[in-house]
C-alpha positions in Angstrom: -0.3 0.2 -0.2 1.3 3.3 -0.2 1.7 5.7 2.2 0.2 9.7 1.5 1.4 12.2 3.1 -0.5 15.5 4.3 -0.3 18.9 5.3 -3.8 19.9 6.9 -4.5 23.4 8.6 -5.7 21.7 11.9 -5.9 23.5 15.0 -7.3 21.6 17.9 -8.5 18.2 18.8 -11.9 19.4 17.5 -10.2 19.3 13.8 -8.5 15.9 14.0 -11.8 14.8 14.6 -13.6 15.5 12.4 -10.6 14.4 10.1 -10.5 11.2 12.1 -14.9 11.0 10.7 -14.4 11.9 7.2 -11.4 9.2 7.0 -13.0 6.3 8.6 -16.0 6.3 6.4 -13.2 4.9 3.8 -13.7 1.8 5.2 -11.1 -0.8 6.5 -8.7 -0.8 4.1 -7.4 2.9 4.5 -5.3 2.3 7.4 -4.0 6.5 8.7 -2.5 8.1 11.5 -2.8 12.1 12.6 -0.1 14.2 14.0 -1.7 17.2 15.1 1.2 19.7 16.7 2.8 19.1 13.5 -0.4 19.1 11.1 0.4 16.3 9.7 -1.3 13.3 8.2 -0.3 10.0 6.7 -2.7 7.8 4.6 -1.8 4.3 3.7 -4.5 3.8 0.7 -4.3 2.4 -2.5 -7.1 4.5 -3.5 -6.1 7.5 -5.6 -4.9 11.0 -4.6 -6.7 12.9 -5.6 -9.9 11.0 -3.9 -7.9 11.1 -0.6 -7.5 14.9 -1.1 -10.6 15.8 -2.4 -12.1 13.8 1.3 -10.1 15.8 3.1 -11.2 19.2 1.8 -14.6 17.9 3.1 -13.2 18.4 6.6 -13.1 22.7 5.0 -9.6 22.2 6.3 -7.3 23.6 3.8 -5.5 20.8 2.7 -1.8 20.3 0.9 -0.7 17.2 -0.7 3.7 16.8 0.7 3.8 13.1 -1.5 4.5 9.5 -1.0 6.6 8.2 2.5 
């Protein structure tokens, strides 16, 4: 599985909670980690990066793709 890194403009636990709820809707084949202090989200998935990006943007937060890790 490919591991993608995204920078997300999270400022609080509420933001990271919103990201968690959104990503959980993608199903069991998506694994993710959130680093709130660094404002980073790592997603392991076979889904296309564009789909992951659009999903994260549903949070209403600014999202930037940093590449694969």
